N, C-alpha and C positions, 0 to 999 in steps of 0.2 A: 681468462679460461677458468671454468669451474672445476673444483677438485673432483676426482673420481677415484674409484677403487684402484685404478692403475697407478695413481700417485703413491699408493702404499708399496709398490714395487721398489720404491726408493727406501721406504721406511723399514721393510722386512730385512733386506740384506744389510742395511745399516745396523739394525738391532743385533743381527748375528755377529757382525764384525766387532761391535762394541763389546759383546760378551766374550768372544773368543780371543780377540787381539789386545784386550786391555793391558795385559802385562808386557806387551812387546812394542807396540807402535802408538805413541800418543798422537803423532801427526795424523795417522789414518783414523784414529778414534775421533779427533776433532772434526775432520772433514765429514765423516759419516754421520756424526751427531748433528752437524749443520744441515746436511741433506735430509736427515730424519725429521728435523723441525719444520722444514718447508711445507710438505704436504699437510702436516697437522695444522700449521698456521693457515693454510688455504681452506681447510674445513672450518676452522674457527671463524675466519672472515666470511665465508659463505653463510654460515649459520647466523651470524650477526646481521648480514644484509637482509636475510629473510625476516629476522625480528623487526627490522626497520619498517617492513611492510605493515606490521601490526601496531607499531608504536609511534611512527612519524619520523621525519628526517632528523630533528633535534635530538630526540632520545636515541634514535638509531645510531647517530654519529657518536654519542657518548658511550653507548654500549660497545660499539666497535673499538673505540679508543681504549676502553677499560679492559675488555677481553684481549684486544690486540696487544696491550701492554703487559698482559699476564706473563708472556715469555720473558720480557725484559725484567720484570719484577722477580720472577722465579730465579732467573740466571743471577741477578744481583744478590738475592738472598743466599744462594749457594756460595757465591764468592765472598759475601760478607761473613759468613760462618767460618771461612778459612782465613779471615783477616786480610783479604786481597782488596784493600780499599782503592788502590790505584785502578784496578780493573773495573771495579764498581763505578767509580767516577767517570772513567773513560767510556763505559757502556752507556751511562746516563747522558753524557755529552753527545755521543754518537746517535743516541735515540732522538735527542732534541733536533740536532742539525739534520739527521737523516729524514725525519718526518717533514721538517720545514723545507728542505731543499730537494731531497731525492724523491720522496713520496709525492709531495706537492708538484714537483717539477715533472715527473713522469705522468702524473694524472692530468696536468694542464696540457702537456704535449699530446697525450692520447686523445683527450677530449677535443683539443684544438684542431687536430688533423681530421676529425670527423665533422666538427661544427666550426664555422669561421669565427664565431664569437660566442662565448658562454657567459651568462649572467648568474649572479648569486647575491645574497643579501649583503648590501654594503654595510648596514648597521651591525649585523652579526659579525662580519669580518673585522670591523673596527673594534668591537668589544673583545674579540679574541686577540687582536693585536695588542690591546692594552694589557691583557693578562700576560702576554709574552714579554712585554716590557718589564713587568713586575718580575718575571722569571729572570730576566737579564740582570736586574738590580740585585736580586737575591744571590746571584752567583758572583757578581762583580765586587760587592762590598766585603764579603769575607776574604777574598783574595787581596783586596786593597788593604784591609786591616792587617793581614799577614805581612804585606810588603812594608807598611808604615810602622807597625809596632814590633816587628821582628818575630822571633820564634817564642810564642807563649801558648803552648798546647792547651793548658787549662782554660784560658780566656777564649781561645778559638773554639773549643768544644762548647763552652757556655754560650758564646755568641751564636754558634750554629744551631744549638738547641732552641734558643729563643726565636731565631729567624724561622726555624722549622715549624714551630707552633703557630707563628703569624701566618705562614704560607698555608698550613692545613686549615686554619680558620677561614682564610680568604677563599680557598678552594671550595669549602663547604658552602659559603655564602654565594659563590659563583654558580653553584648548582641550583640554588634557589632562584637566582636571577635567570639562568638559562632555561630551566625546566618549568618554572612556575610564573614568576611575575612578568617576565619579558620573553616568553617562549616564542612569540610571533616573530622575533628577530632572527630566529635560527632555523627557519624552514620547518614550520610545524605541520605541513601536509603529509599525509600518509602516502607511502609509495604505492604505485599501481603497477601491476605486471604488464609489460609491454607485449605487443603482438609477437607470437612465436615463443614466448617464455612460458614455463610451467607455472602452475599456481604456487604461491609461497607456502613454505612449510608451516605446520602448526607451531604454536608457541612452545608446546611441550617437546616436540621433536627438535626444534632449534636449540632450546635450553639444554636438552640432553646431549646434543652433539658438542655444544659449547663446553659443558662440564667434562665430557670424555676427552676432548682435545686438550683442554687445559691440564688435566691430570697426566696425560702422556707427555706433554711438553715439559712438565715438571720433572718427570723421570729422566728424559733425555738431557735436559738442561743441567742436571746434577753431574752427569757424565761429561758433558761438554766443558763445564767449569774446571773439572778435575784435570783436564788435559790441555787447557788453554796456554799456560805458561811454557810448557815444554814444546808444544806445537809452534808457538811463536818463535822460539829459538830455532827450531828445525827449519822454518820457512824464512829465517833471516829477518823477521819483523819484530818490532818492539811490542810489548804488551799493550801500550797505549794505542798503537795503530790497530791492533787486533780488536781492542775494546771499542774504539771510536768508529771503526769502519766495518770490520768483518762481523763481530758479534751483533752490532747494531743492525746491520742489514738482515741478518738471520732473524733477529728478534722482531724486526719490522715487517716480516713477510706477510703477516695478516693484513696490516694496513696497506701494504703495496697492492695486494690482490684485490681487495674490496674497493679501495679508493680509485684505482684505475678503472675497474669494471663500471662503477657508477658514474664516473666522469664520462665514459664513452656512451652512457645512456643520457647524457645532458642533465645529470643530477649533481650539479656542482656544490650546492649547499651541503649535501651529504658528504661529498668527496672532501671538501675543505673542512667540514666538521670533523671528519676522521683524522686528517693529516694535522691540522692546526690543533685540534682538540687533544690529540695524542701527545703532541709536544708540550702543551700546557699541563696535561696530567702528569707527565714525567717530571716536569720542573717544579710544579707547586703541590704535587701530591706524593709521587713515588719517591723523589729525592728526600724530602723532609721526613717521610715515613721511614725510610731506611736509616736516617739519622737516629730516630727514636728507637727503632728496633735494634740498632747496633749496641744499645746499652744493655740488651738482654741476651744477644747472641754474639759470637765472635770474641776474639781475645781483647780487643780495645774498641771504644766508641769511634764512629766515623764523624768527620766534620764536613763542612761545606766549602773548604778551601780547595778550589780547583787550580790547576796550573794556568799560567798566563795564556798559553796556547788554547786551552779549552775555553777559557772565558772569552777571549777574542773571537773564537770560532762561533760561539753561541750568540754573542752580541751582533756580529756581522750577519749571521743567518736570520736573526730576528729583524734586523734593519731591512734587508732586501725582501724578505717575505712580506713584511708590512707594507713596503713600497708597492709591491706588485698586487696585493689583494685589497688595497684601500679604495679602489674605484668601483668595486662591484662587478667587474668584467674581466675576462681573461682570454688570451689567445695563445697559440702554440709557441710563439717566440718568447713569451714571458716564461714559459716552462723551460725553454732552452737556457735562458739566463740563470734560472735557479740551479739547473744541472751543471752549468759551467762553474758556478761558485762552489758547488759540492765537489767537483773534480779538482779544483784548485786546493780546497781545504784537505782533500784526501792526499794530494801530493805532498802538502806541507807536513801532515802527520806521518807520512811514510818515511820521509827523510829526517824527521825530528828525532834526536836521540832521547833516551829515557830521561825524563825530567821530573823531579819531585816538586810538589807545591811548596 
């Protein structure tokens, strides 16, 4: 469903509640902030899809992943400034598994119910799967170091900083591979408006809506982060569950809307480019970038030592997503399997008590 002005009926009362009730009800502030982000993320995703008509599926998927992750990045920066490293790491974990399992799963089911079988670039999917394996390694090794070497904060920060630099360089080179030297592997055709669809927006209009949506998301995200800990206690949930599931779902709203819409139009290269590409960007760009930024904002630097549960969740998500996308073909049952794994992980994080890495 495309976003419309009616969606802002959620945003307007949410804004009023945020301004008037901030001193009294953190739980209500958190709920209304989540609702306020959803229509904005819908506009952001819609504008990105229109840009894909001008740029091609490969660049379109990258743009959607980038602007779609703007909400997660902004939320993480606000939490980082307050020294809430556990919430930051939980939201990163939730974004990765949410895109791999929930966004991809819903997209595959939605497309599979309309088309018996959908094809996409097998080589492109394999390339993205390899990057996801790198992401798993980058999360597993710092946690392994912590388990083997014990509590050595200085060494863990130094190790995290070096890994972050390697990841950022790798991500930069992957952009060259994806957008220039091997762009034919990632669905390089430009999108065409289907029958009954309106003409795509101009590049200027799409970029303008992207910028406006991102700015408003930044404002609402700052309020959301300020209420997350108290709201979690009010709902009887741990901050890790809120970060991994709730905040991640809200932050992934843009990817949800666009990936599902294009999957139902049998544009699986773009749909998977959004879902898998977003997970890759979170793991090998946003996470290491936050490590570097934490040296300049917040009370203490952040490291890449995630909890055992977070590491296992990411590794298993990468494993099943790779298994399902490596044949270049999808059907609705494969989407059901992804959603089943996501539901199981959600249950685990709900009952898991607060655990420090």
